[in-house]
N, C-alpha and C positions, 0 to 999 in steps of 0.2 A: 611527440606523436605526429606521425605523418597525416597530412592531409589527402583527400581522395585524389587530387590532382598529383600529388608527390608521389603516391602509390602506383598510379598508373604510369607516371614516368619513370619509376623504378623497373618497371615490368616491361613496358614498351620502349621501342626506339622510336619517338614522335618528334624529333627535331626535324625541322623543315618541311612539315606537313602542307602548309600553305604553298610553299615553293614548288612541292611536287604537283600540287592541285594545278597551279599555273602552268606547269610544265606539260600536263596532260591536257590542257586546254589549248595550250600552243601546238602540241604535237597532231591531235586530232583536228583542229582548224586548218593546220598546213595540209594534212591528208586530203582534207575535203577540197580546198583551195587548188591543190593539184589536179583534180577531177575536171576542173574548168578548162585545163589545157588539152585535154583528151576529147573533149566532145567534139564530134563531127560526123561523117558519114555513117558509121556504124550505130551511132546513138539514133540518127534520123531513120536508119532502117529498122532499129527495133521499134520505134514508135510508130512507124508504118505497119509493122506486122501487127501490133497491139490494136492498130485503128481497124486493120481488116479482119480481125477476129470475129467470128460468128458465133463462138460459145464463150467459154470463159478462159481468162488468163489463169493458168495453173501454176500457183508458186510452189516451188519445192526447196528444201535444204535441211540440213542437219545440224545439231547443236545450235551454236550461237547463230549460224547462218540461216537455221530454221526460225529462231526466234525473230530474226530480222524479217524473214520472209512472211511470218503472218502478220508482221505489221505492214508490210508492203502490199499484201493482198488486201487487207483491210483499207488502206489509202486509195488503192486502185478502185474497190468497189464503192467507196463513198465518193469518188470523184468522176463517176459515169461509165467506168470499166468493169463490168461484172467479173469478178475474181474469187477464187478459193486456194486455200493452202493444202497441199497434200504432203502428208510426212512420207518420206521415202521407204522407211523401213515397214511402216503400214502397208505402204503400196504393193510391195510384194507379196502380201498376205491378203490381197483381195481389194484395197482401197483403189486400184487402178481403174476398177469398174467405174469410177467417177468420171474417168477421162473419156472425151467423145473425140471424133475426128474433126470437129468444129473449133477444137480448143488450141491455145497455144501454151507452150510450156516455157516457164521462166525459173531457171534453176541457179541456185546460189551456193557456191562453194569457194572459198578463197584458195585452197590447194588445187581445186579442179580434179581432185583424185579420190573423193569421199566415195567410199565403197557402195555405200547405199544408193547414191545416186547413179554410179556406173551400172550398178545392177539393174535399173529401170530404164536404162538408155535403150535396149533393144526392145522394149514394149513401145517406148516413144516413137521410136524410128518405124516400127511395124504400121503405127497409125497414121505416119506421115506428118507428125505435128511439127510446125515450126518451132525451133529451140533457140531461146535466147539465154544465153549465160553470163552471169555476173561473177567475175572471178580475179584473184590476184595472180593468176599464172595463165596468160594467154597461150602457153605452149603445153598445157595439159591436156589428158585425155579427154576431160569433158569439153573443154574449150574446142578442140579439134574436131568434135561431134556436132558443134554448134553451127546454127546459121548465122548468127551474130554474136560476137564477143565484146563485152563491156569491161575494159580493164580497169580494175580499181586496187591496184597493187599500190603499198604505202611503203615509205622508206624504213620505218620500224614502228612498232607498237607503242602505245602510251604507257603500257605496262613496264614498271623498272626492270622487270626481268625479261622483257620483249617477248613474252608468252602469251599472256592473255589476251583475246580478240578485243581491241579496243579501238585503236585508229582504224584497222581494216573493217570493223563493224559499224564505225561511224561512215567510212567512206561508201560501204555498201548499202546502208540505209539511206544516203543522200542520193546515191544514183537510182534507187528505187523510187524514190520521192520525186525525181526530176522526170522519170519515165511517166509515172501517174501525172504529174501536173503538166507536162508536154502534151500528153494525150487529152488531158482535160480541156486545154486551151484549143487544140485543134478541133474538139469536138464542140466548141463554143458553149461549153458547159456553162449555165448561169447561177447566181446565186438561188433563183427559184428552183433549179435543178436540184441544188445541193440541199435546199431545205426539205423538198420532197422526199429525200433518203435520210433525211435527220429530223423527223417530225416530232420526236420527243426532246428535241434540243432546244437551247435558247434561240438558236439561229433560227431553227424551224418554225417556232412560234413567233419570232418576229417576222418573217417573211411569208408565212401561211395565214396566220389568224386574221381575220377582218372584224371591223366594228360590229357586223351583224352577228358575229358568233359569240360576242361577249356583251352586248346591249341588254338592258333590262327591258323587257317589253309586257304587254298583257297587264296582268294584276299588279305588277311589278313597277309599272310606268305610273307616276301620279300625275293626273292632269285635272286642271281647272278652267272654267270659262272666266274670259276677262270681266265679266260683270260680277262674277262672286265675289264674297267678302273674303278678307285675308285669312280668317278662320277656315275656310273652305280648303286652302292650301296647305294649313297646318294639318287639317284631317286627312288629306289625300297623301300627303307625306307620312304621315303616321300610319295610315292603312297598307301602304306600299312597303313600309320600311325602308324608305329610301332617304337620300340627302337633299333632295331638289324636287320641284314640281314644275311642269311645263304649263304655260298659259297660251291659251289658244282663243281665236276670234270666232265669229259667227261661221265662217268657211271651215273650221277646223284647222286653220293654219297657225304656226308659232307666231306669238307677237311678243312673248317674254319668258322669263325664268325667275322662280323664287327658290332660294335655298333655304335649308333651316338655320344658316348663320343670318340670313337677312330677316328671317321671323324673329329671332332673338334679338338683334339688334334694334327692329322697329318697335317690339314690344317694351324693351327698355327706355326707349326713347319717349314712347307714347302708347299707354296700355289701350287707349281706345281705338289705335289703328287695326285691332283685332277685328273690329267690325267694319273697318273702311275697305272699299274695292282695293282687290289684291293688286290692280295696276298702280297703286301708291307704293307698293314696296316692291313690285317686280323690277328686274333688270330687262329694259328694252334692248332688242336686235342683239341677242346673246351669240357667242359662237357656237357654230352648229358643224355637223359633219354627216357624211352621208354613209349608208349601211355598208357599201362596196370598198370603202376606204379601209387600208390597212390600220391594225390596232396601233402600230407605230407612228402613223400619221396622227391619230387621236392623241397619242401621249405627247409628241411634239407640241400640238397646239394646246394641250392643257397645261404643259410646263412653260410655254412661252407666256402664256396668259394667266398663269397662276390660278387655275380653276379645277374643281374637284369634279364637277358633273358637267357633261356635254351633251346636248340634247342631239338625237339622231334624227334627220327628217328625209322624207321621200323628195321625189323629183317636184312635187306641188307645193312643197314647203310644209307638209303637215308632219308633226312628231310621231314617229313610230318605235322609239326607243330612247333610253337614257343611258349614257356611258359614266359609270362611277369610277375614279381612280382606283378604288379598292378592287375593282373588276381586273383591271390592269395589272395589280400586284398579285392577286391569286393566281393569273394566267402565266406569270413570270415574265411579263413584257416589262415590268417595271423594276 
């Protein structure tokens, strides 16, 4: 009886699949590498046009070029260049209304003869929009109508039949990424700028969330006076449902911290410590942080000193909050 693998082998020609994969990688990598040799004045002109745009970079393309165009538009938008994708076939049925005279067109067509793109060319010209074309045929009709042509021609596709857009698609995407990132660098786009456009992402949280956004305060902040007994700290921690309690002096300034772990260890050592001053079990001069610090700074401090609770103090050394490692975990920082 044939195994599942033997049945598949009998139906399909699967010899040399890994070799084919390696060949695909080689061909596509070579196609992208060749782009580096073509980057020059035209590329710089294209970037300058994008930087001068007062509206949106409108990316358009059909088929696989359209799929690549959607990704390029998304990359532009997320790196500081407002962009949108226009489906050329939908464009001639009303969607051209999304284009304004302040926009720049970025058209993708490997052949440079895509009917749908050629159909919207007159409208683009009437609006007087700068036209950047990414194509594999610099002598095509689309290229001849462009202000700037970026050549992404490849020696061959990675497809064994040399038909499916593979190496050409990779080259087109790489050129689009290069345009977006060159514009990003020229704009001096910062990680903070990136985070503002990705507030729900991990990077956004890491670069935007501050200690004050996550710290426990009010009734959730356990506080005791340094003259109170240890049992007062136990009660404060229980009431606040916290993992630690800050200890303050007569001026309300932080002088120590007691964690639930400190209490357990103290009581196991000597049950009478429950009635002793909290100063006998507290940690003096604990690590602290201020509310305006980034949550990532707090995480680094907690990981470095292996602590789970970090008091938050104001400019006068008074505790105004407590940051628990669980807060960082829930916020997606950890």
